[in-house]
N, C-alpha and C positions, 0 to 999 in steps of 0.2 A: 715356253717363252712367257706365257701369261703369269706363271708362278714367279719367274725372275722379276718381271715388271712390278708385281705386287710387293715383292721383297724390297726392291729399290725404292718404291714409293714410300713404304713404311720407314726405310732407313733415312730417306731425305726428311720426312716429317719428324722423326726422332731427333735428328741432328739439329733441325730448326728449333725444336723444343728445348734442347740443351742450350743453344745459343741465346734464345730469349730468356731462359732462366739465369744465365750468366749476366745478361744486361740488367734484368730486374734485381738480381742480387747486388750488383754494384750500386744501383739506385737506392736500395734498402740500406746498404752500408753508408753511403755518402749522405743519405738523408737521416742518419741516426735512427733508423727504424720507422720513420714517418712515411705514410703512403704517398704523400704529395710528390716526393722525388721519384718514386717508382713510376707514378703516372707521367711525370715530366719526361723521363727518359724513354718510356714507351712511346710517348707522342713524338719525341725527336726521332726515334727509330722509324716510325711510320712516315713522317715527313721526308726523311732522307731516302727512304725506300722509293717513295713516289717520284721524287725528283730524279733519282738515278734511273729508274725504270722508264720514265717518260722521255728522257734524253739519251737513252742508251745507244740508239743508232747514230745520232749526231756525234757523240763523244768518240765512239770506236772508229767511225769513218774518218773523222778529222785527225785522230791520233795516228792512223796509218797512212795519212795523206792520200787516201783513195779517191779515184775519180770515176764518175759514171761512164759506162761504156755502152755503145750501140750494138745492135745485132750484126752490123757490117764489120765492126771492130772485133767482136768476139762471138762468131757464129756458133761455135761448139758449146760455149757456156749457155747461150740462149736456147739452143736446141735441147740440151739436156735438162735445164731447169724447167723449160716449158713442158716437156714430156712428163717429168716427175711431179710437177705441180698439178698438172691435169689428172694424172693417175691418183694423186692424193685428194683431188677435189678442192684444191686450195688456189687462191689468187697468185698470179705471177709476182715475185718480189722484184725490187730494184737490184740491178747488178752493177758491181764496182770492181775495179782492179787497182791494187796498190802497187806502186812502182818498185817496191823493195824486191831484191833478189832472194831474200830469205823465203824459202818455200813454206807457205801456210795458207789457210783459208778460215773464214769465220762468217757467222750469220748474226744479225742483230736486229733490233726493232721490237716494239712493244706487243705486236700481234701479227698474224699473217698478212693483214692488209697494209701494214706499215713496216714490212720486213725488208731487209737488205742483205744480200749475200755478196761477199767479197773474196776474191782470189788474189794472191800476190803474183807478180810477174814470174817469180821464181818457181811457184808450183805449176804454173801453166807451161813452163819449159820442161820440167822433169817428168810430168805424168802423161801417159797416153790417154785417149778419150775414154776408154773403159774405166781406168783408174780415176779419172776426173769425175766420171759419173758416180762412182762410189763415194768420193769425197763430198760432192754436192748433195747426194742423198742424205749423208750424215748431217750436213749443215741445215738442210731443210727440216729435218726432224727436230733439231734444236728449236726451230721456230714453232713447229706444230705441237711440240711437247711443252711449250711455254717456258723453256729453260732460261730465256733471257730474263723473265720475271724472277725465276728462282735465283739466278746468279746475282741479280740486282738487289734482291732482298738480303741475300747472304753478305754481299759486299757492304751494303749500307749498314746493316746491324753490326757487322764486325768493325766498321769504321767508327760507329757511335760508341761501341764498347771501348775501343782504344782511346777515343777522345775523353770519355768519362773517366777512364783509369788515369789518364794524364792529368785531368782536372783534379782528381782525388789526391794524386801524389803532390801536386803543386800546393794544394791547400791542406796538406798534412796527412791525408789518407787515413784509412782505418776507421773503426767505430769506437768512439771514446765514451760510450754510455757506461754507467756503473754496471759492473759485472760482465761487460763485454770483453772479448779476447782481442786485444789490439793486434797481436801477431797474426791471428786468423784474418782480420780485416786487411792488414797489409799484404798478406799472401794473396788474398782475393784481388787486390788492386794490381799487384804485379803479374799474377798468373792469368787474369782474365783476358788480356789482349792475346797472349799466347794460345789460350784455349780457343778464342774466337777465330784466330788464324787457322788453327788445325781443323776446326769444324768447317770453316769456309772451304778449305782445300778438299776435305772429305766429300762435301756436297758436290763440288765440281767434278770430282772423279766419278761419283755415282752417276751423274747426268751424262758423262762421256760414254760410259758403258751402255746406257740406254740409247743414246744417239747412234752408236755403232750398230747395235742390234736392230733398231727401228729403221735406220738408213739402209742397212743391208736387206731388210725385208721389203722396203720400198723399191729398191733396184732389182731385187731378186738375185743379187750377185755378191754374196759376202766376200768371196775371194778377191774381187776387184778392190774393195776397200782394204783388205789385208795387204795386198800388193802395194797399194798407195801408201799405207802406213810404214811399210818397210823402207820405201824410198824417202818418205818424210823424216824418218828417224836418222837416216844418213845425211839428208839434205840440211836439216836444222842443226846438226852437229857441225857440218862444214861451214854453214853460213848462218850463225845465230844472230838474233837481234841484239843491239846493245842494251845493257842493263840500265834502262831509263825508267824513271818512276811512272811516267805516262804510259809507256808500253807495258809495264808490269800491271797497271790497273786494268788493261784490256786483254792481257795474255790468256786469262781463263776462257775467253770466247773462242780461241783458236783451236784448230783440230789437233795440233801438236805443240808441245812445249817449245816456244820459240827461242829460249835462252840456252846457253851452254850448260849442260848438266841438268839434273832434276832437283837441285836444291840440296840442303844438308841432310835431308832424310826423306823417306817416302811420305811421311806424315805431312810434309810441307809442299809436296808436289801438287800442282793444279791438274795434272793429267795422270791417268793410270800408266803403269809400265807398258811400253809398246808390245813387248813379248806376250804379256797377258791379254791385251786387246786382240792381237793377231790370233792367239790360240783360241779365244772365244769365237772369233769370226770363222776360223777353220772348222770348229765344232758345229757352228750354225750351218755352214755349208754342207757338212756331212749329214746333218739332220734333215736338210732340205733335199738331199740326194743329188747334189751337184751345184753348178754355178750358172746354168742357163736361165734365160728369160730376159728378153730385151724389149 
């Protein structure tokens, strides 16, 4: 497990490196090779990342129209999250329920002390308590692994790359310095947003694998999460969320792809294939010698 974590961490770092290289390359082209534009776009990326990260919980909760719930209203959620938080040595997050019947769950917040975990009404109806425990373990690990920061950085930098490319196209695009290749510059302008989107999706998929593995280790029951993912695959297909831009902006936070289908290709999916996630969890259960430990 440690080797896989090491690989996923290196993969995430490498993907971020490529994304920043694309951003700085765009700045270099638009700035005609002068470093001031490179520094400007790097600064914009940092500012956008900070704003997105600081407000991540408010944005996601508001988008899903979620409301805070008490222990009287959701005793199972409180019991499970309190147990797992205590086991992890972490503070208790705020708990929310979104009224949508589309089954899903997500965690958000800039750190464990400012975290929120949300379940939809739909997921609370289709999962039993053991499966819900597997899902909540997965979501808590997103918080503990600082994946909200990771996804905020990826989304912010991808957004800046797209905005810079649009700016470059509007003002002519490409590098017109003597001896420069204008076709290469235009290709960079057109392909950069596509590359940024692909990298952002790849980062999201990598973090999902880690949250599955770490969440299953926290609960001691990988097969519970595997069972929940099977139900979620069928449930999200039967009751997908509408293709709304606001929902698309927070969909990467959710445990399952909330929309109908997985996109035009695997490269553009925010979540790994369910079959692969389930197979990894079953292998993890086999390596642990079973599914017990409550």
